[in-house]
BAKOLVO-928245 format. One line per field, with one value per residue (C-alpha): x, y, z; residue in three letters. Coordinates in steps of 0.5 Angstrom, whole numbers, plus 500, padded with zeros to 3 digits. Each point is the difference from the previous one (the first is absolute). Layout:
N
X (X, ...)
Y (Y, ...)
Z (Z, ...)
code (ALA, ...)
***
This chain:
176
X (209, 506, 504, 508, 501, 506, 501, 503, 503, 507, 505, 499, 492, 500, 499, 503, 498, 493, 500, 503, 495, 494, 503, 500, 493, 498, 504, 503, 507, 504, 505, 505, 501, 507, 503, 498, 504, 506, 507, 501, 494, 502, 507, 497, 495, 505, 505, 494, 498, 493, 498, 497, 494, 505, 503, 493, 498, 503, 499, 492, 500, 503, 495, 494, 503, 501, 492, 498, 504, 498, 493, 493, 500, 508, 502, 506, 504, 502, 501, 495, 501, 498, 493, 505, 503, 493, 498, 506, 498, 493, 502, 504, 497, 493, 495, 503, 498, 505, 500, 503, 502, 501, 503, 504, 507, 503, 497, 503, 507, 500, 498, 505, 506, 498, 501, 506, 503, 496, 503, 495, 503, 495, 503, 496, 494, 498, 501, 495, 495, 501, 499, 494, 494, 494, 495, 495, 492, 501, 505, 498, 503, 499, 504, 501, 503, 507, 501, 495, 502, 501, 494, 496, 502, 499, 493, 499, 502, 496, 494, 501, 501, 494, 496, 502, 498, 494, 498, 499, 506, 503, 505, 504, 503, 499, 503, 500)
Y (451, 497, 500, 498, 493, 499, 493, 500, 495, 497, 498, 493, 501, 501, 507, 501, 493, 502, 507, 499, 495, 504, 506, 496, 497, 508, 502, 505, 502, 496, 504, 495, 504, 496, 504, 507, 498, 505, 497, 501, 496, 494, 500, 500, 495, 495, 501, 497, 507, 502, 507, 505, 505, 505, 495, 498, 507, 502, 493, 501, 506, 498, 494, 505, 505, 494, 498, 507, 501, 493, 503, 497, 492, 499, 494, 500, 495, 504, 497, 505, 497, 505, 504, 507, 497, 499, 507, 503, 496, 502, 507, 501, 495, 501, 494, 494, 493, 495, 493, 496, 492, 497, 493, 497, 501, 494, 501, 507, 497, 495, 505, 505, 494, 498, 507, 501, 507, 504, 505, 498, 494, 495, 503, 506, 496, 500, 508, 501, 495, 504, 507, 498, 504, 496, 505, 502, 500, 508, 498, 498, 493, 493, 495, 493, 493, 501, 493, 499, 500, 507, 499, 498, 506, 505, 497, 502, 507, 501, 497, 505, 506, 498, 499, 507, 503, 497, 502, 493, 500, 504, 505, 501, 493, 493, 493, 495)
Z (193, 499, 507, 501, 503, 505, 501, 507, 505, 502, 496, 497, 500, 492, 499, 494, 497, 502, 498, 493, 499, 502, 496, 494, 501, 501, 494, 505, 501, 505, 505, 503, 507, 501, 494, 504, 506, 501, 499, 508, 501, 496, 503, 507, 499, 496, 507, 504, 503, 500, 497, 505, 499, 497, 495, 498, 499, 493, 497, 502, 497, 494, 499, 501, 495, 495, 501, 499, 494, 497, 500, 503, 501, 501, 504, 504, 505, 506, 507, 504, 506, 505, 500, 500, 493, 497, 502, 497, 493, 500, 502, 494, 495, 502, 500, 501, 501, 504, 499, 505, 498, 507, 502, 505, 502, 498, 493, 500, 502, 495, 494, 502, 501, 493, 497, 496, 499, 505, 505, 506, 504, 504, 506, 500, 499, 508, 500, 494, 504, 506, 496, 496, 502, 496, 497, 505, 498, 498, 495, 493, 500, 497, 504, 496, 501, 497, 500, 494, 493, 497, 496, 505, 504, 494, 499, 508, 499, 494, 503, 507, 495, 496, 507, 502, 493, 500, 507, 503, 505, 505, 496, 506, 501, 498, 501, 495)
code (MET, PRO, VAL, ALA, ILE, VAL, VAL, MET, GLY, VAL, SER, GLY, CYS, GLY, LYS, SER, THR, LEU, GLY, GLU, ALA, LEU, ALA, ALA, ARG, LEU, GLY, THR, PRO, PHE, ILE, GLU, GLY, ASP, ALA, LEU, HIS, PRO, ALA, ALA, ASN, ILE, ALA, LYS, MET, ALA, ALA, GLY, ILE, PRO, LEU, ASP, ASP, THR, ASP, ARG, ARG, PRO, PHE, LEU, GLU, ALA, VAL, ALA, ASP, ALA, LEU, GLN, ALA, ALA, GLY, PRO, GLY, ALA, VAL, ALA, ALA, CYS, SER, ALA, LEU, LYS, ARG, ALA, TYR, ARG, ASP, LEU, LEU, ARG, SER, ARG, ALA, GLY, CYS, VAL, THR, PHE, VAL, LEU, PRO, THR, MET, ASP, ARG, ALA, LEU, LEU, ALA, ALA, ARG, ILE, ASN, ILE, ARG, GLN, ASN, HIS, PHE, MET, PRO, ALA, THR, LEU, LEU, ASP, THR, GLN, LEU, THR, THR, LEU, GLU, PRO, PRO, THR, PRO, ASP, GLU, ARG, ALA, ILE, CYS, ILE, ASP, GLY, SER, LEU, PRO, THR, THR, ALA, GLN, VAL, GLU, ALA, VAL, LEU, ALA, ALA, LEU, LYS, ASN, THR, GLN, ASP, GLY, HIS, ASP, ASP, PRO, GLU, ARG, ARG, THR, LEU)
***
């Protein structure tokens, strides 16, 4: 059964790049979570002010609704930093597999600093890292090395998904 996939993580981890590549490979729609932020959220982040749970709720609801509207198999990029955020996504979108590209802070900061025309400043990275609650063993999650080339990340995710479908792997959590 096709499931929704959310590429999650802090700013700079490659959510959009991986999400687009994964969706293309799977032949499914890609949903850019950044495009679903309310204007007030974008202004707040651009000013260097971190979002709180109240700010994030309409954004998360919009991502979940977009996943559900896209039909089975869609891929979205969405930070989903806390368990509560992932629970909200699951409650509205149904079965969701999360993919978390991980890397060290220095690489994340370097990636953020070279981005052009993005509202998220590097000054919010430490806040995001503090907020991040990595998926727990009871969540459907695939953790991968975000410093790998995008094609290698896509292959790692596809292999983990295949192992889950074939019953050869723990369907709740894998780290690659």
